[in-house]
matplotlib code that plots the C-alpha trace (Angstrom):
import matplotlib.pyplot as plt

x = [-83.0, -79.7, -78.2, -74.4, -72.1, -69.1, -66.3, -67.3, -63.7, -62.0, -58.4, -55.8, -57.9, -57.4, -58.3, -61.2, -62.1, -65.6, -67.1, -70.2, -70.4, -73.9, -74.9, -71.4, -69.5, -65.7, -63.4, -59.7, -57.5, -54.0, -51.2, -48.3, -45.1, -47.0, -47.7, -50.1, -50.3, -53.8, -56.1, -59.6, -62.8, -66.2, -69.8, -73.4, -75.0, -72.4, -72.5, -70.7, -67.3, -64.9, -61.3, -61.6, -57.9, -55.3, -53.4, -50.6, -47.6, -48.7, -45.1, -42.6, -40.2, -42.5, -40.2, -40.5, -37.0, -35.7, -39.1, -39.5, -42.2, -45.6, -44.2, -45.1, -48.6, -50.8, -54.6, -55.5, -58.6, -60.7, -63.0, -65.0, -65.4, -68.1, -65.7, -62.8, -61.5, -59.0, -56.8, -54.6, -52.3, -49.0, -45.9, -44.4, -40.7, -40.1, -42.1, -41.8, -39.7, -40.7, -40.4, -42.8, -40.9, -44.2, -44.7, -48.3, -49.3, -52.4, -53.3, -56.4, -58.2, -61.4, -61.6, -60.2, -59.0, -57.4, -54.5, -53.8, -51.9, -48.3, -48.5, -48.0, -46.7, -48.9, -48.1, -47.1, -48.0, -48.4, -50.2, -53.9, -54.6, -58.0, -59.5, -62.9, -64.5, -66.8, -68.8, -71.7, -69.5, -70.0, -73.7, -73.2, -69.6, -67.8, -67.4, -63.8, -65.1, -67.8, -66.2, -66.2, -63.3, -60.7, -59.5, -56.7, -57.1, -54.2, -52.9, -50.4, -47.3, -45.1, -41.8, -40.1, -39.1, -42.2, -44.3, -47.4, -47.1, -50.8, -51.0, -54.4, -56.2, -55.2, -56.9, -55.3, -57.1, -55.6, -55.8, -58.0, -55.8, -52.2, -52.8, -50.6, -51.7, -54.3, -54.2, -53.2, -53.3, -56.1, -55.9, -59.4, -59.3, -57.1, -58.2, -56.9, -57.2, -55.3, -57.3, -56.4, -58.0, -60.0, -62.8, -65.4, -69.0, -71.5, -75.2, -78.0, -75.6, -73.2, -69.6, -69.1, -65.6, -65.3, -62.2, -60.4, -59.8, -57.6, -55.1, -55.7, -55.8, -58.5, -59.0, -59.9, -63.1, -64.8, -65.6, -67.6, -67.4, -69.3, -69.2, -71.2, -68.0, -65.3, -62.5, -64.3, -64.6, -65.8, -68.1, -67.4, -70.2, -70.7, -70.4, -68.4, -70.1, -68.4, -66.1, -65.7, -63.3, -65.7, -66.7, -63.9, -66.5, -67.7, -66.8, -65.6, -62.9, -60.6, -63.6, -62.8, -61.4, -64.8, -66.2, -69.8, -71.5, -75.1, -76.8, -78.8, -82.0, -81.0, -79.9, -76.5, -73.9, -70.4, -67.3, -64.8, -62.1, -62.5, -60.7, -61.7, -59.7, -58.7, -58.5, -55.1, -53.4, -51.6, -54.7, -56.7, -54.8, -55.9, -53.7, -56.0, -55.2, -57.7, -60.6, -63.3, -66.8, -70.0, -72.7, -76.0, -76.6, -79.4, -79.4, -80.8, -83.0, -80.0, -78.5, -75.7, -75.0, -75.9, -75.7, -79.1, -79.1, -78.5, -75.5, -72.0, -70.9, -70.2, -72.8, -71.8, -75.1, -76.4, -79.4, -78.8, -81.2, -80.3, -82.0, -83.5, -80.8, -78.0, -75.9, -72.5, -71.2, -69.3, -65.7, -63.2, -59.9, -57.9, -58.6, -54.9, -53.9, -52.3, -48.8, -49.0, -47.2, -49.0, -52.2, -54.6, -54.8, -51.0, -49.0, -45.2, -43.0, -41.7, -41.9, -43.9, -43.3, -40.3, -41.8, -39.6, -41.5, -44.4, -42.5, -44.5, -41.5, -39.5, -41.8, -45.5, -47.8, -45.1, -43.8, -40.1, -38.6, -35.0, -33.6, -32.5, -32.1, -33.1, -36.6, -35.5, -34.5, -36.2, -34.8, -35.1, -37.1, -38.4, -41.8, -45.3, -48.2, -52.0, -54.1, -55.4, -59.1, -60.3, -59.0, -59.2, -57.2, -54.9, -52.2, -50.2, -47.8, -45.6, -41.9, -39.0, -35.5, -31.9, -30.3, -26.5, -25.7, -27.2, -27.4, -30.1, -33.7, -37.2, -40.5, -43.8, -44.2, -46.7, -45.8, -46.5, -43.3, -39.5, -39.8, -42.8, -43.0, -43.0, -41.4, -41.0, -38.0, -36.2, -32.5, -29.1, -27.5, -24.3, -24.2, -26.1, -24.0, -21.7, -21.7, -22.7, -19.4, -20.7, -18.4, -20.9, -18.1, -16.8, -19.7, -21.3, -24.4, -28.1, -31.1, -33.5, -36.8, -36.2, -39.0, -38.1, -40.0, -39.1, -40.3, -39.2, -36.7, -35.0, -35.1, -35.2, -34.9, -38.0, -37.4, -35.0, -35.9, -33.8, -35.8, -35.3, -35.5, -34.8, -38.4, -41.2, -42.3, -45.7, -45.5, -48.5, -49.7, -53.1, -54.2, -56.8, -57.5, -54.6, -52.1, -50.2, -49.3, -46.8, -46.6, -45.1, -46.2, -44.1, -45.0, -48.4, -49.2, -49.1, -46.2, -46.2, -43.0, -42.3, -44.7, -47.8, -46.6, -48.4, -50.0, -51.4, -47.9, -48.3, -50.5, -50.6, -51.0, -47.7, -44.4, -43.4, -43.1, -45.9, -47.6, -50.4, -50.8, -52.1, -51.0, -50.3, -49.5, -47.1, -43.9, -40.4, -36.8, -33.5, -30.0, -27.6, -24.5, -25.2, -28.9, -28.6, -30.6, -34.1, -37.1, -40.2, -43.6, -47.0, -50.4, -50.5, -53.8, -55.0, -58.4, -60.0, -63.2]
y = [-2.1, -0.6, -1.4, -1.7, -1.8, -4.1, -3.7, -1.7, -0.9, -0.2, -0.6, -2.5, -3.9, -7.7, -10.5, -8.6, -9.7, -8.5, -8.1, -6.4, -4.6, -3.4, -1.3, -0.8, -3.1, -3.1, -4.6, -5.2, -5.8, -7.0, -4.4, -6.6, -4.4, -1.2, 1.1, 1.9, -1.7, -3.3, -0.6, -0.8, 0.6, 0.9, 1.2, 1.3, 0.1, -2.2, 0.1, 3.3, 2.8, 5.1, 4.7, 4.2, 3.7, 1.0, -1.3, 0.9, -1.0, -4.3, -4.9, -5.1, -2.2, -0.5, -1.8, -4.2, -3.4, -6.2, -7.9, -8.9, -7.6, -9.0, -10.1, -8.4, -8.4, -11.1, -11.7, -10.1, -11.6, -9.1, -10.2, -8.8, -10.6, -8.3, -5.8, -5.3, -5.9, -8.6, -8.8, -11.8, -11.8, -13.2, -11.3, -13.2, -12.7, -15.2, -15.3, -18.1, -20.4, -23.6, -21.6, -18.7, -17.7, -16.4, -15.0, -14.9, -12.0, -10.8, -7.3, -5.8, -2.5, -1.0, 1.3, 0.4, 4.0, 4.1, 2.5, -1.2, -3.3, -4.4, -7.4, -10.8, -13.8, -16.9, -20.4, -19.8, -22.9, -20.8, -17.8, -16.8, -17.1, -16.4, -16.4, -17.8, -16.7, -19.5, -17.4, -19.9, -22.8, -21.8, -22.7, -26.3, -27.0, -27.0, -23.9, -23.4, -22.4, -20.1, -17.1, -19.1, -20.5, -19.0, -20.9, -20.1, -21.4, -21.5, -22.9, -25.7, -25.4, -28.5, -27.1, -30.6, -31.9, -33.5, -31.7, -29.7, -25.9, -25.9, -29.0, -28.5, -26.4, -26.7, -25.5, -24.7, -23.6, -20.6, -19.7, -16.6, -14.7, -15.8, -16.7, -19.7, -23.0, -24.7, -28.1, -30.1, -28.8, -30.5, -31.1, -30.1, -30.7, -31.5, -31.2, -32.1, -28.5, -25.7, -24.4, -21.5, -18.5, -20.5, -18.7, -20.3, -19.2, -21.0, -21.3, -23.7, -26.0, -26.3, -25.0, -23.8, -23.7, -21.2, -21.7, -19.9, -22.4, -22.6, -19.8, -16.1, -16.0, -16.8, -20.3, -18.7, -19.6, -20.1, -23.5, -24.5, -27.4, -28.1, -30.1, -30.5, -30.0, -27.4, -30.0, -32.0, -34.2, -31.7, -32.5, -30.6, -29.0, -30.6, -27.3, -24.1, -21.2, -18.7, -18.7, -17.1, -19.6, -21.2, -17.9, -15.6, -13.1, -12.1, -8.5, -9.7, -12.3, -14.1, -14.2, -15.9, -15.5, -15.2, -14.4, -14.8, -12.2, -12.0, -8.6, -7.1, -8.3, -11.9, -11.7, -13.0, -11.3, -12.3, -10.3, -11.6, -10.4, -9.9, -8.2, -6.3, -7.4, -5.5, -7.6, -7.4, -9.3, -11.2, -12.2, -10.5, -8.4, -6.7, -3.7, -2.4, -5.5, -7.5, -5.5, -5.9, -7.1, -8.0, -10.6, -11.3, -14.9, -17.3, -20.8, -23.8, -26.5, -28.7, -25.8, -24.8, -21.1, -20.0, -16.8, -15.1, -14.3, -18.0, -19.9, -19.3, -16.3, -12.9, -10.2, -6.6, -5.1, -6.5, -5.5, -5.7, -5.2, -2.0, -0.1, 3.4, 6.1, 3.5, 5.2, 6.1, 9.7, 10.7, 9.7, 12.1, 12.8, 11.7, 10.2, 9.9, 10.1, 13.5, 11.8, 10.6, 13.1, 11.9, 10.0, 8.1, 7.8, 8.1, 4.9, 4.2, 1.2, -1.0, 1.7, 4.7, 8.1, 10.1, 13.0, 15.4, 14.8, 16.9, 19.3, 22.6, 24.7, 23.4, 24.7, 25.2, 23.5, 21.2, 17.7, 17.5, 14.0, 13.3, 10.9, 7.4, 4.1, 3.4, 2.3, -1.4, -1.3, -3.5, -1.3, 2.5, 3.9, 7.4, 7.0, 8.2, 6.7, 6.4, 3.5, 3.7, 2.7, 2.8, 1.8, 5.4, 7.8, 10.9, 11.9, 15.1, 16.9, 19.9, 19.2, 21.4, 20.0, 20.6, 17.2, 17.5, 13.9, 10.9, 9.4, 11.9, 11.8, 12.8, 12.7, 11.0, 7.2, 4.6, 1.7, -1.9, -3.3, -3.1, -5.1, -3.3, 0.5, 3.5, 6.7, 10.2, 11.8, 15.0, 14.0, 14.8, 13.6, 14.3, 17.0, 15.9, 13.6, 12.6, 9.0, 7.9, 8.5, 9.9, 12.9, 15.1, 16.5, 18.5, 20.9, 20.3, 18.4, 18.8, 18.7, 16.3, 14.5, 10.8, 8.3, 4.8, 1.5, -1.3, -4.8, -8.3, -8.6, -5.3, -1.5, 0.7, 4.4, 5.3, 9.0, 11.8, 15.5, 18.5, 20.9, 24.2, 23.3, 26.7, 26.7, 24.2, 21.7, 20.1, 16.4, 14.1, 10.9, 9.9, 6.2, 4.9, 1.7, 0.0, 2.7, 5.3, 8.5, 10.7, 14.5, 17.6, 21.2, 23.4, 27.0, 26.4, 23.5, 19.7, 18.3, 14.5, 12.6, 9.2, 6.8, 5.3, 2.6, -0.6, 0.1, -3.4, -4.8, -3.3, -6.2, -9.6, -11.1, -10.0, -11.7, -15.1, -14.3, -14.2, -10.8, -9.8, -6.0, -3.4, -0.3, 2.9, 6.5, 8.7, 10.6, 9.5, 10.7, 9.0, 9.8, 6.9, 8.6, 10.5, 10.8, 14.6, 15.5, 16.7, 17.3, 19.4, 18.4, 20.1, 19.9, 16.1, 15.0, 11.6, 11.4, 8.0, 7.5]
z = [69.1, 67.8, 64.4, 64.6, 61.6, 61.7, 62.5, 65.5, 66.4, 63.1, 62.2, 64.2, 67.1, 67.1, 69.6, 71.3, 74.8, 75.7, 79.2, 80.5, 83.8, 84.5, 81.4, 80.1, 77.7, 77.6, 75.0, 75.5, 72.4, 71.6, 71.4, 70.4, 70.3, 70.6, 73.5, 75.0, 76.1, 76.0, 74.8, 76.2, 74.6, 76.1, 74.9, 76.2, 73.0, 71.3, 68.3, 69.4, 71.1, 72.7, 74.0, 77.8, 78.8, 78.7, 81.1, 82.0, 83.3, 81.7, 80.7, 83.5, 83.2, 80.6, 77.9, 75.0, 73.7, 71.6, 71.1, 67.5, 65.1, 66.1, 69.5, 72.8, 74.3, 72.8, 73.3, 76.6, 78.3, 80.3, 83.1, 86.0, 89.4, 90.7, 92.3, 89.9, 86.4, 85.8, 82.7, 81.9, 78.9, 77.5, 76.7, 73.8, 73.1, 70.3, 67.1, 64.4, 66.6, 68.5, 71.7, 72.2, 75.3, 76.7, 80.2, 81.4, 83.7, 85.5, 86.6, 88.2, 88.5, 89.8, 86.8, 83.3, 82.9, 86.4, 88.1, 87.4, 89.9, 89.3, 86.9, 88.6, 86.7, 86.4, 85.0, 81.4, 79.4, 76.2, 74.9, 74.9, 78.6, 80.1, 83.6, 84.5, 87.8, 88.8, 91.3, 91.4, 92.5, 96.2, 96.0, 95.6, 96.8, 100.1, 102.3, 101.2, 97.8, 99.2, 97.3, 94.1, 92.3, 89.9, 86.9, 84.4, 80.8, 78.4, 75.2, 75.7, 73.5, 72.8, 71.6, 71.2, 67.7, 66.4, 69.0, 68.2, 68.8, 69.5, 71.7, 73.3, 75.9, 79.6, 82.8, 86.2, 89.3, 91.1, 94.7, 94.7, 97.1, 96.3, 92.6, 93.1, 91.4, 93.7, 92.1, 89.0, 85.5, 83.4, 79.7, 78.5, 74.8, 71.8, 68.2, 64.8, 63.8, 65.5, 68.5, 70.8, 72.5, 75.1, 76.9, 79.3, 79.9, 82.1, 81.1, 82.3, 84.1, 81.1, 80.9, 77.3, 76.0, 73.2, 71.0, 68.2, 65.4, 62.3, 63.0, 62.5, 58.7, 56.2, 57.8, 61.1, 62.9, 66.3, 67.7, 70.8, 73.2, 76.4, 79.6, 82.8, 84.8, 84.2, 84.0, 81.3, 79.4, 76.7, 73.8, 70.6, 68.7, 65.3, 63.4, 63.8, 65.5, 63.2, 60.1, 56.7, 55.3, 52.9, 51.2, 50.1, 48.7, 52.2, 53.2, 56.6, 56.5, 59.1, 61.5, 64.8, 68.3, 69.9, 73.3, 74.5, 76.8, 78.2, 77.9, 80.8, 79.1, 78.9, 75.2, 74.1, 71.9, 70.7, 70.1, 67.5, 65.2, 61.5, 58.6, 55.5, 52.5, 49.4, 46.3, 44.6, 41.7, 44.4, 46.3, 49.1, 51.6, 54.8, 55.5, 58.2, 60.2, 62.2, 63.7, 66.4, 65.4, 67.3, 66.4, 68.0, 69.2, 70.0, 71.5, 69.6, 71.1, 71.9, 73.9, 71.4, 70.6, 67.0, 65.1, 65.3, 61.6, 60.8, 59.3, 60.4, 58.4, 60.1, 59.4, 58.7, 60.0, 63.2, 65.3, 69.0, 71.9, 73.9, 76.6, 76.0, 76.2, 76.2, 73.5, 74.8, 74.6, 71.5, 71.6, 73.0, 71.3, 74.3, 77.7, 78.6, 82.2, 83.1, 83.3, 79.7, 77.5, 74.3, 74.7, 72.5, 69.5, 69.4, 69.7, 70.1, 69.4, 72.3, 74.9, 76.1, 74.5, 75.7, 77.8, 76.0, 72.7, 74.0, 76.1, 75.9, 76.8, 73.8, 71.1, 72.0, 69.6, 68.2, 68.8, 69.0, 68.3, 69.0, 66.5, 67.7, 65.9, 62.4, 61.4, 61.4, 65.1, 67.7, 70.4, 70.3, 67.3, 67.7, 66.1, 66.8, 64.9, 64.7, 63.4, 59.8, 60.0, 56.4, 53.0, 51.9, 54.0, 53.9, 56.3, 56.4, 58.7, 58.8, 59.6, 60.3, 60.7, 59.6, 58.7, 58.2, 57.3, 55.7, 59.2, 60.1, 58.8, 59.8, 58.1, 57.4, 57.5, 56.7, 59.0, 59.4, 60.9, 60.5, 57.2, 55.8, 55.7, 53.3, 54.4, 53.1, 54.9, 55.1, 55.0, 53.5, 50.2, 48.3, 45.6, 42.5, 40.3, 43.2, 44.4, 47.9, 49.6, 52.8, 52.9, 54.6, 56.9, 53.9, 54.4, 51.0, 50.0, 49.6, 51.8, 50.1, 50.5, 50.1, 49.5, 50.6, 50.3, 52.7, 52.2, 53.3, 50.4, 51.1, 50.9, 47.8, 47.2, 45.2, 44.7, 45.8, 45.4, 46.5, 48.7, 50.5, 54.1, 55.6, 56.9, 57.6, 54.9, 54.6, 53.7, 52.9, 51.5, 50.0, 50.2, 47.8, 45.8, 47.6, 46.5, 48.5, 46.7, 48.5, 48.0, 49.5, 49.3, 47.0, 46.5, 47.9, 45.6, 46.3, 44.3, 43.9, 44.7, 43.2, 41.7, 43.5, 45.9, 46.9, 50.3, 50.6, 51.2, 54.7, 55.8, 57.5, 54.0, 52.4, 53.0, 54.4, 58.1, 60.7, 61.0, 63.3, 63.6, 61.1, 59.1, 60.9, 59.8, 61.8, 62.1, 63.0, 63.4, 63.0, 64.2, 64.0, 65.3, 68.5, 68.9, 69.0, 65.8, 66.5, 64.2, 65.0, 63.8, 63.9, 62.4, 62.0, 60.5, 59.7, 57.9, 57.1, 55.1]

ax = plt.figure().add_subplot(projection="3d")
ax.plot(x, y, z, "-o")
ax.set_aspect("equal")
plt.show()
């Protein structure tokens, strides 16, 4: 037995899709507007996970330019047909509108860290697609299905006035070779509560339809229905399989979006998302985003899946059956393909990193960012960031740059999205006492560190400190008790800049718009005029505990 501690993949790792191949377990998670697209982790014992690769090329053209915050790649579903991995997912281009404008794609690979096929578009009824490989169908059906049958599940979206955005779960058979629809689309289930994230597993002659219920917030849960035939009708279980919505004191909240997998020894486990809230005067907030958790399952006498520890609440500590010597090797810092200039754990917004950012001939040991659009752009933001995985963390970096105008800036950023970030930037300002007239072309002004807070209602300048930028500067931030305290090194000593800022605003739970990602720490550069300004960074360190 192995004791795992949830979440097993910590920080921004939502909508986990779990699959087992021999003695390995693999989890694919949503990436939304971030690259690399569809990160995949692996484990032998369900407790110790390492980054194993990502679905390179998941987005046609390798660009999500113009995709809104929390758009992009939603809820990938990973599966294995006995020879290769399949991943099906939606690229969502509209958020918060009746139209999701979602395109469903599928890609395959023999190795999750290797080459994935060019994505092929599938029928796009809505988001949260999944594939079910009914390999046992050939044993009791006609010869034309000897290889088994391939089914596409999806959420149905009704965009019409008065329609339901979550209008039920639909199923379409696909031709295994052409991937074209091989028959009619079947409506499997509609429910008075919001249901999404369909997954199917077959056991003892039943098809079990596992559903995410109640949205992805504190009302989230997992619900199960079953049928003797895959096309239904489906009978709903009388109780949810998993939820935390009835107990706000639980350490794991927002539990749902589940997937069931059988272990090599005939036991059953379940992956699901969860979040760890911080309590604030404005209610619980989860700046780390939604994370990946694992639960052990059993089956009751009536044949329904149940949490092995009883009840329906997610457990933090879970004992799982593992084989001797099953523990995976310790995680490696990067398993990026050689052609990737900056690999995991780095991530970038709406596109892959520019190869010039890690050009070893430019300045060995440094990252050189060329400034592009401002931090609120959906198009061309020069930002490199890593996931924050604990509520206590510290980030620091050394930066060297020569901003000559207020349109140039570079520094350290705590990032959620274009409407929620905190940044400490090296930039330019008018001489002290002079108004913001922007007359930088006169050759006068100051090099300053500017601390900026951005939230849904607008941006405010928190602090402005003149600095000597003729050499490198060390910038940092310490996160604790929901507060972010920024600092820089002056004469060998950490000097605070500005008051403590509310880190919990960088969460799904602040603001009025839909948010689905998690807080990141990183570096960025801005040049609004001609994209010629560059900033050099080295020694980036993110420590979470």
